[in-house]
C-alpha positions in Angstrom: -12.5 0.8 27.4 -9.6 -1.4 26.4 -6.8 0.3 24.5 -7.2 0.0 20.8 -4.3 -1.2 18.7 -4.2 0.6 15.4 -2.0 -0.9 12.7 -1.2 1.2 9.7 -0.5 -0.4 6.3 1.1 1.2 3.3 -0.6 -0.4 0.3 0.1 -0.5 -3.5 -2.7 1.3 -5.2 -3.6 -1.6 -7.5 -3.6 -4.3 -4.7 -7.0 -5.9 -4.0 -5.8 -8.9 -1.9 -3.9 -7.6 1.2 -6.8 -5.7 2.7 -9.4 -8.5 2.8 -6.8 -11.1 3.8 -5.4 -8.9 6.5 -8.9 -8.2 7.8 -9.7 -11.9 7.9 -6.5 -12.6 9.8 -7.1 -10.2 12.6 -10.9 -10.7 12.7 -10.7 -12.4 16.1 -8.6 -9.7 17.7 -11.2 -7.4 19.1 -8.8 -4.6 20.1 -6.9 -4.5 16.8 -7.9 -2.6 13.7 -6.1 -2.1 10.4 -5.9 1.2 8.5 -4.6 1.7 5.0 -3.0 4.3 2.9 -2.2 3.8 -0.8 0.3 5.1 -3.2 0.6 4.5 -6.9 1.9 1.0 -8.0 0.5 -0.5 -11.2 3.3 -2.7 -12.5 6.3 -4.7 -11.3 9.3 -4.6 -13.6 12.9 -3.3 -13.7 12.2 -0.4 -16.1 12.9 3.1 -14.9 9.2 3.9 -14.7 8.3 0.8 -12.7 11.2 1.3 -10.3 10.3 4.9 -9.9 7.0 3.9 -8.3 8.9 3.2 -5.2 10.6 6.6 -4.8 10.3 7.7 -1.2 8.2 10.8 -1.8 4.8 9.3 -2.4 5.4 6.6 0.2 6.2 9.1 2.9 3.2 11.2 1.9 1.0 8.1 2.4 2.7 7.4 5.7 1.9 10.9 6.8 -1.8 10.3 6.3 -1.6 7.2 8.5 0.2 9.3 11.1 -2.9 11.6 11.2 -4.8 8.5 12.4 -2.3 8.1 15.3 -1.6 4.5 14.3 0.8 2.5 16.6 3.0 1.3 13.8 3.3 1.8 10.0 4.1 -1.2 7.8 5.0 -1.2 4.2 2.9 -4.2 3.0 4.8 -4.8 -0.1 7.9 -6.7 -1.4 9.8 -4.1 -3.5 12.9 -4.5 -1.4 13.2 -8.0 -2.8 14.4 -6.5 -6.1 15.5 -3.1 -4.9 17.6 -4.4 -2.1 17.0 -4.8 1.7 18.7 -1.5 2.4 15.9 0.4 0.7 13.4 -0.9 3.3 15.8 -0.2 6.1 16.2 3.4 4.9 12.4 3.7 4.3 11.6 2.6 7.8 14.1 5.1 9.2 12.6 7.9 7.1 9.0 7.1 8.1 9.9 7.2 11.8 11.9 10.4 11.4 8.9 12.0 9.6 6.1 10.7 11.8 7.6 9.5 15.1 6.0 6.1 14.5 7.9 2.8 14.4 7.9 1.2 11.0 8.5 -2.2 9.4 8.0 -4.0 6.1 7.1 -7.4 4.7 10.6 -8.1 3.4 12.4 -7.1 6.6 9.9 -9.2 8.6 10.6 -12.2 6.3 14.4 -11.7 6.6 14.0 -11.6 10.4 12.1 -14.8 10.4 14.6 -16.6 8.2 17.5 -15.5 10.4 15.8 -16.3 13.7 14.6 -19.8 12.6 17.9 -20.7 11.0 16.6 -20.8 7.4 19.4 -21.0 4.9 17.7 -22.6 1.9 14.3 -21.6 0.7 11.8 -21.9 -2.1 10.5 -18.8 -3.8 7.0 -18.5 -5.4 6.0 -15.2 -7.1 4.0 -13.9 -10.0 6.9 -11.8 -11.2 8.9 -11.4 -14.5 12.0 -13.5 -14.8 14.5 -10.7 -14.4 12.6 -9.4 -11.3 12.7 -13.0 -9.9 16.4 -13.3 -10.5 17.1 -10.0 -8.8 15.2 -11.2 -5.7 17.2 -14.5 -5.7 20.4 -12.5 -5.9 19.5 -10.1 -3.1 18.6 -12.9 -0.7 21.8 -14.8 -1.7 23.8 -11.7 -0.8 22.1 -11.8 2.7 23.0 -15.5 3.1 19.8 -17.1 2.1 20.0 -19.7 -0.8 17.0 -20.0 -3.1 17.2 -23.7 -4.2 13.9 -23.7 -6.1 11.7 -21.0 -7.6 8.6 -20.6 -9.7 7.2 -17.4 -11.2 4.4 -16.5 -13.6 6.0 -13.8 -15.8 3.2 -11.3 -15.0 4.0 -7.6 -15.0 0.6 -5.9 -14.3 0.1 -5.7 -10.6 -3.7 -6.0 -10.8 -3.4 -9.3 -12.5 -1.5 -10.9 -9.6 -4.8 -11.0 -7.6 -6.4 -13.2 -10.3 -3.9 -16.1 -9.9 -6.0 -19.1 -8.9 -5.6 -21.2 -5.8 -4.9 -24.2 -7.9 -2.0 -22.4 -9.6 -0.5 -21.3 -6.3 -0.8 -24.8 -4.8 0.9 -26.2 -7.8 3.8 -23.7 -7.6 4.3 -24.4 -3.9 4.3 -28.1 -4.4 6.9 -27.8 -7.2 9.3 -25.9 -5.1 8.7 -28.2 -2.1 10.1 -31.1 -4.2 13.5 -29.5 -3.7 13.2 -29.9 0.1 14.0 -26.3 1.1 13.9 -25.4 4.8 11.1 -22.9 4.1 9.0 -21.6 1.2 7.9 -18.0 0.7 4.9 -16.8 -1.3 6.4 -13.5 -2.1 3.9 -10.9 -3.2 1.2 -9.1 -1.2 -1.3 -9.2 -4.1 -1.3 -13.1 -4.2 -4.1 -14.8 -2.4 -1.8 -17.3 -0.9 -2.1 -16.7 2.9 -5.3 -18.7 3.3 -3.6 -21.7 1.7 -0.6 -21.8 4.0 -2.0 -24.2 6.6 -3.0 -26.9 4.3 0.2 -26.6 2.2 2.3 -26.9 5.3 0.5 -30.0 6.3 0.9 -31.5 2.9 4.6 -30.6 2.4 5.9 -30.6 5.9 7.7 -27.3 5.1 6.9 -23.9 6.7 5.4 -21.5 4.3 5.8 -17.8 5.0 3.5 -15.5 3.1 4.3 -11.8 2.5 1.0 -10.6 4.0 1.2 -12.9 7.0 4.8 -12.0 7.9 4.0 -8.3 8.2 1.0 -9.0 10.4 3.2 -11.2 12.6 5.8 -8.4 12.9 3.3 -5.7 13.5 1.7 -7.6 16.3 5.1 -8.3 17.8 6.0 -4.6 17.7 2.9 -3.6 19.7 3.5 -6.4 22.2 0.8 -8.8 21.2 1.1 -12.5 21.1 0.8 -13.5 17.5 -0.3 -17.1 18.5 -3.8 -15.6 19.0 -4.1 -15.9 15.2 -5.2 -19.5 14.6 -5.4 -21.3 11.2 -2.9 -19.2 9.4 0.1 -21.5 9.5 3.1 -22.4 11.7 4.4 -18.8 11.8 1.8 -18.0 14.4 2.3 -21.2 16.4 5.7 -20.7 17.9 7.6 -17.7 19.0 11.1 -16.6 17.9 13.8 -16.9 20.5 
């Protein structure tokens, strides 16, 4: 029997997009299966209660449940480091590995790696978030050397509502930021159904689009030594390797 590859994903409790999209992405990889553990996240805001959802305790408890399944990696499939700061994900990955012995990654760290490796300095940002959350994301990326030259957001706070954003709305937002000619665009939220739209949007705009769900799958496959180019139809991210 070929070795199974078990990818563990930490999932916001109110997210209904990342699981079916992730399953669709890896459907052609017979040796790969995805396993999920949830912790409470119901809103995205800068209030104390909303920020407290990302305290490490519940996340580490969810990671411990994935460790029971002997997964090969544990990935935080969420974008909270965008407004909390990249260092929160770096610390979280370290704590997960210390507690479980399993290598860890996150959507935001994967995106940052892709930007750095592909020489992305200017980017467009598409999210469903509130304006103050959006501006915090822009500021954190700027501090890391990445200039957001165009952004669109929907001023939604309730996480469950992110999944209801229509394809037409997402396409329109990406087209609007593409008009500024950034080097790349990111659809930045793992409860947006944007990943299936990436291929056609890249063809239309000529700009690479990096979706938050897609980047963590790309990184997880890299971490277990698999060639991500086996995923066809999910955009340019999976068509060329990083040097």
